[in-house]
Structure formats: C-alpha cells, structure tokens
N, C-alpha and C positions, 0 to 999 in steps of 0.2 A: 151258272147255278150255284146257289148257296148250300153248303153242306156243314153239319156240325156234329160233334160228338161231345158231350159233357162241356168242357170248357175250350175246346178246339174248334176253330171255325175256318172255313175256307171258301173263297169264291173262285169256282172254276169256270173259265171260258170254255166255249166248244173247241174240240180238237182243231188244231191248226194244221196246215200242209206238212210242217215238219215237227218232230218232237224230239227233244232231248231229255233222257231219262238217266238218273244216277241210281245205281243199285245200292240201296242202303242197308240191306241184311238179306242173309240166306237162311236165318233161323225163323221159321213161321212162329214159334213159341213166343219170341220176342214181341211180335206184332199181336198175337193172340192173348198175351197177358198185358198188353197196353202198356208196354214198358216205357218208362221216362228216357231211356237210352235210345230207344227208337224214335220217340218223338224229337229229341235233340239233334239226331241225324238228319231230320226232314226240315228243319226250321230254315236253313239259309237258302235252300232250293225252292221252298214254299215262297219265302219273301221275294227272291229273284223272279219267280213267276208273277206273283202279284204286281210287281213293279212293271213287268214287261208288258202287261195288258194295257197300260197306258203310254208305253214308250214307242215313239216312232223313229227313234234314233237307231243306227246299227247297234246289235247286240253288244251290251256291255254287262259285266257282272262282278261278282264278288271275286276275291283273290284265287279262290278254288277254280273258278271258271275260266280265268284267262288262257291257259294253255288249250283248253278244250275248245273254246270259242275262236282261237287262233286256227286250230285244225279245221274246224267248221267253215270258217270264212275263206280258208284256202280251197275247200271243196265247192263251196257256193258263194263266190265274191259278192259282197253287198248285202248278205243275209241280215235281215231286219228283226227286231224282238218280236213285233207283232206276227210274224211268219213262223215264229219257232216257240212252241210251248216248252216250259222246262218243269220238271217234276221228278218224283221219285218213284221207286218201284221195289217190290220185294221179289227175289228170285229164290224158288224152292221146289222141291220134288213132291211137297204134300199139298197138292192143289185141291184134293176133295175135302179137307178139313175146314176150309173157310166157312164162317158163319155170317149172317147178317149183321151181327154187332162187329165182327171183325171188318167186315166191309165198310161199315159205317166209319170205324176208326181209321181205317187206311185213306179214305178219301178226305177225311178231315184233317189229316196229316199232309195232304197235298200229294198223294199217290196217284199217279195217272195210268200206271201200268202193274200187272201182276204177271211175272213170268213163271211157268211151271212146265214140267216135262209132259203133262197131259191135262185135259180140262173136260170135265162132264158138262152136260147141257145145263143143269141146275147151277153149277159155279159160275159158267159162262154168262148166264142170264142174270145172276146175282150181281156180278162184277159190272157188266154193261148198265144194269139199271142204277148204279152209282157212278157212272161215267168212267170207269176203269177199263183199260183195254186188257183183254185176257190173251196174253202172249204165250206161245209154245216155243220154248228153248230146249234143245236136246240135252243140254247140260246146264246146271245153275250157272248163273253168270256171277262172277266173283264180287263180293262187296267191295264198293269204291269205283267199280267199272262205270263208265259213261257209254250209253247206247244211244245212237241217232237213228231215228226213223224218217226217211225221206219220203215225201209224197203219201203219207199215211192217210190223210183225209180223202184224197182221190181214191186210194185203195180201197178205203171203207166204202165209199159211194159205189164203187164198181164191183163190190163183193169179192175182191181178190183176197185170198188167204196169204199168200206169199208176199213178203214185205221187203223193201229196200232197206236193210238194216246194216249198220257198221259199228264196230267198237271203235271208240274215239280215243286214240293214242296221240302221237306226234303227227300221224297221219290217220286217215280213216280205213279201217280193215273191215272188208264185207264179212258178214256172219250171217248163217241160216237161222232166221226167225220168222215165225208165222203167227197168225193171229187165229184164234178159235172162233170160227164162224161157220153156220152151214146155210146161211141165206134167209132164215126166217126171224132173225133177231130184230128187236127194237133198238136202233142205234141212236134214238133221239137224245138220251142223256149224254152220249158222247159227242154227237154233232152239234147239238145246240148251244 
C-alpha cells in the first residue's frame, strides 16, 4: 500500500513472516511535531526496506545493519530479504495521544510498529488502519534498539497476542512483547 504525508511517501508491503524494527525515538513529541530529526532517523531503514521488497538475495544492508543481520542469520540461517520486513518504531508511554495526522506521518516515515505500555481500542484501530503494529512493551525500548519479531504474520493470522520477540545484540535475547489485539480488528492494512 502507498502512504504519504506532505512530501513523504512510502510503499509498504504486507507484513512478512519476520520483522526487524529499529526504535528511532522515545519522545512522542518529536513525532507529533513532525520533526526533521525524526525523519532523518528513519531514512536509511525506510530505504533498506524498499530495496528489500525486490531483493531475493540473502539480507544485506547498510553499515548499521551488518552486526544486526549477522545475529539474525545465526538465529535463522539463510534468512532472505523478502522474508523479513525492515522498519522503524517509536517506543513511548504516551500511547493515547496519537492522532490521525500523527499516524499518517509515522507510516509515511516507514514506521511499521508503535510500542507503548498500553493501548486503547481507538489507538489500536487507528494504527492498524495505517498498517502499523500496536505493540505492548512493559518498559520503553531504548532508542537505537533493534527488535526482531519472529513468525509475526502467522501470529496475527492465529490471533495470538504474545509474540516471539528478541532484542538484537551480538545474540538474540528474548523479550516480553505482545500485540494489542482483541480479535475483532481489521488486519487488512497490515497483512495485504
């Protein structure tokens, strides 16, 4: 699906079986104010994702992704670009403040997830309608953290709330992350 906000454009594919997310901020205001700094933090991952949509080779990436991809390929040998979506996320405690304009901005920047401590039904539906995963993390994830969600597409189709999630360091470290679903959501913007 194609998303745009002012001069930002993003072609987002349906969620793949695996997702690699970089946390690009903990400050909701930076996104709400449509900050140039926030946009600049998303550019390289957005470009890597758009390239990977047509890449049938093993995942390769920009310099910042090399140690991350090495850890992923140790966990899943032969991991391919088409199997793993790459994007950004905001991690915040202020989940209920998101507006339609904020959601439009986030998806146009290449955000594929929004991690918060809680999530109302209204926020969840707003994010899902833009193709953004509403994640629940007990504590905000540090800026610069890479989060790997394994088998997310299958989990969504099965209606599972608990996810196989890992912090990506030299090795993958399991972390408790869930998705905010109650079973009656329209997942078409995420899955298609």
